[in-house]
C-alpha positions, 0 to 999 in steps of 0.5 A: 452545501459547503458547510455540511461537507466540512462539518467533519474532517476526512481521514487522510490516506497517504500512499507510497509507491515505487512502480505502475501504481494500479493499487494506488489508482484503485484505492484513490477511486475507491474513496474518490466520492467518500465524504469520510476519507481520501487519499491526500497524497501519493509519494514515489521514489522514482521520478519516472513511476507511472503512479505519479501520472495516475495520481495527478490524473486523478487530481491527487498530489503527486510527490517524487523524493530521492533517498536523501529526502527519505533517509537523512534530510527529514524532508519526507518526515516533515511533509508527513508531519505537516499532513498528518495522515491517519494511514500511510499505505505502502502499495508496491513500495520497495524501500525500508521505511525509516525508523523515525517515520514508524515511531512517529506514526505508530501502527498507522503504516501498512504494506501489501505483500503479494503472497502468504506471509511468512512464505516468500517474504523478505529482501528481493521478494516483490512482484514477479520474484514472488510469483516465479518463487511460488511456481518453483516451489509448486505451491498449491495456494498463494494470496495476499498479506496486508500487515503493519510495517516495522523496521524488517521487510514483511515481518510486521503484525499481520492484519489480513490475508486472502488466498487463491488456489495455484493450478499446476498449469499456472505461470507466474503471469497467471499467478500475478493476475490472480493476486491483482484481483485479490488486491483490487477486491480487498485492499481498499476494504481493509483500509476502510476497516482500519480507518473506521473499525467501529462502523465495520464491526 
């Protein structure tokens, strides 16, 4: 039994998150019983982030790092080189990703943004800030964008988008709930398609 399980190497996903980690948890659970891919580790730049507990509770390695470890000492870079992930997934991670990591893992770093880019992207546009801006601009639709990460906020090549209508009566909280539903439905599947393109057309 052990031999057959280890006869091929699982693809490795590493998640970076700064907050609660509901998307990270959803991705971990999606691949939990897969024999093809797994979430190998969750990294967070906030020691108190709930995502670390969620990962720990699901038996996934949970690692905290500070600004120095990401940008100056190469500590995070070296950990990733040792792990050799097939995909690095930013799920609510709020810092610009270092050039050295993007270069080392070219086209292997993706991000989820809670709006239809290029609208409502850029520095400071995350979470409820995005949803409030959507309400203020009286948008008739919003959605999610999954894109490759480059050295600028929310400007990498778009991989996938899904939209949802915005009702005139919707609050920012109502929109947040609609966006979460899109994220839960699509994010793990897009990751799977990127890891196994030939199997998913």
